N, C-alpha and C positions, 0 to 999 in steps of 0.2 A: 309624734309616735307614727309612724304608718300606718298600725292595727288601729287606731282609735283614731277614726272620723267623722266628721258630724255633716250634714248637710242642714241647710235652712230656705225655704223658697219664700219669696215674698213678690205679690203679684200687684205693680203700680202703674197707675195710668192705663189704666183697661177700658178700652171703649166695645160697648155694645149698638150694632145697630139693626134696626128691627123693622117688618113693617108696620105701619103705623093702627096707633091701639095696642100694640102687644108691646111696649117698652115697658112696664112696669111688671109683667108676667117674666119676661125676659131676665130682667133685674133681679126678680125673687129668686128665680131658679138659679139666677148666676152664685147669687149670695148663699140659697142653699147647699151649690155645691162647695164654696169656700169652704162653710162649717164644718160639711162632710170631708174633705182630704183637709181639716186643718189648716188653711192657709189664712194668715192674718189680714181682716180687712180694718181700715180704719177708718173709724166712726166719725172723728170730724173731717175727715177730706170726704165722707160719704155725703155728710150731712151739707156740705159746703160747695161740692161738688157734682155731687151725684144725683140730681135731678133728672128726669125724665121729660127729654124737651125737644124741642123742633131745629132750634140752632144750639151747638153747643164747640164752648172751644176745648180744644186738645192736642196736648202737645205743640202750643203756639200755632194751630191753626183752628180755623172756625169754618166749622162745617156745616152747611145748611141744606139738608135732603128737599126741603121744599122748591127753591130754586136750582138743584141738583148743583150746586159751586162748593169751593172752598177757597178761603183766603186768608193771607197772611195779616197780621195788625198793619196800619200803617207805620205803626213805629220800629216792627222789623223793615219795613219796605225801607223806610230813611238808615235807618242802621247798613242796612245793604248796602245803598246808594252810598254812604259817607266811606264805606270801606272799599266798592269800588272807583272810586274818583279819586282816593289816594293813590290806587294800585296802578290805575290806567297809564300809560307811557311812559312805566317802568321798563328798565331792563334787567334790573336785579331789584331783589326782595328779598328780606330776611325771611327764614323760612318758617319760622313761626306766625308771620305777619301772613305769608299765602298760608299755610295750614288755617289760620282763622276764617281768609275768607272762601276757601274750598268748601270749608264748613259750613260756613252763611249760605254760600250759593247750592250748597246740597241739600240744604232746609229747603229752601225757596225752591227747588228742584222736586219734590214733594208737591207742590201745588201747581207749579208747571212742568208736565211732565217733558216737554218739547226740550225747555233747557237743559236736558241732561246730554243732548246731542254735545252740546257746548261746555261739557265736563271733563271729558276721556283725557285730552291731552293737559289738565290742570292735573287729575287726579295722577296721572302718568308723570308729571314734573314734581310733584311729591313725592310720589314714592321712590324715585331715583336720586332725590334730593336727601335721602336719610343719610346721619352725621354730618352734614354741610349746614354752616350757618348762615351762607346766604346761596341763594338760588337765582340761577340766569334765566329769564324768561324768554323762550324763542317766540320767532314769529307767527306760530300758528297761537302759543300760549296768548303772545298781546292781543289776536287776532279776537280769540273767544273772549276775551275781558273786554274787549271793543263792544261785540254781539250783547253781553251782559248788560253793561252800561247802556248803550242805547235803548236795550229792552227795558232797564229797570225805571229809568228818567219817564218811560210811557207806562209803566205797570204802576196799578191800581192795587194789586195783591191779589187780584181775584182769580180763577181759573173755573172752567165747567168742571164737574166730577167726569171722569173716562168710564165708562162700560166696562163692565170688567169678562165681557165675551165679544166675541167677533159677530161681524156680520160679514155674510157671504155679500159677492157682485151679484148674484141674483135676488135677494132682498132687497138690495139698493136699486137695480135695475141701472146698474153703471158699471160700466167695463171699460179698461185704460190700456193702455202700450205704447212706449217709448221705445227710440231707435236713436243713433246718433245721429241723426239727418233729420230728425223730428218726433212730435208726438200728438195723441189722438186719444179722444175718446168718443164712448156711445152712451147714453142717456135715454132707459126704453121712456118712453111716455105712452097714454090711451092713445094719443094719435099717433104713434110710431115714431119710430128712431130719431134722436136727437145728435148730429154728430158734430164733435168740435176738433 
């Protein structure tokens, strides 16, 4: 009935990143907040996965603040590579196979942000093929899959964490510009500008 509704909230797979030395304190505050809001906390999961550590696996991605990197497990890299090898060269795929591949590559792009550039046509192709059993892969999609395959054959699953803030040209002392006929850059050093 429309007049009788209930809501339930469950927080699962929650990650907290803190300044070194504050992890245990932040964890205590989070648990106190969950208790205050009556949010359920799995004691089993907390005991098995909730340790405060400098290397943490979260949702299939291992995070390392010490090296400022994140990486996929070797098993996930192998699985993704197998899916790519099965797809590359095909002109037509089953939609469910393409959806699975797009999911795998989207997950990998969370560790490799540069890979998002090569996802746009895959997402579009998947969206446009709703209701169809087979999907025709255009030239652009096949080229994107080729890029992913070349990348994954050399990829060890590791990526550097990207800073969440922007850096200005003044901070980097680097200026660039391009035109249809060329490009150039200037890097300022204590000895003066270095041109390229």
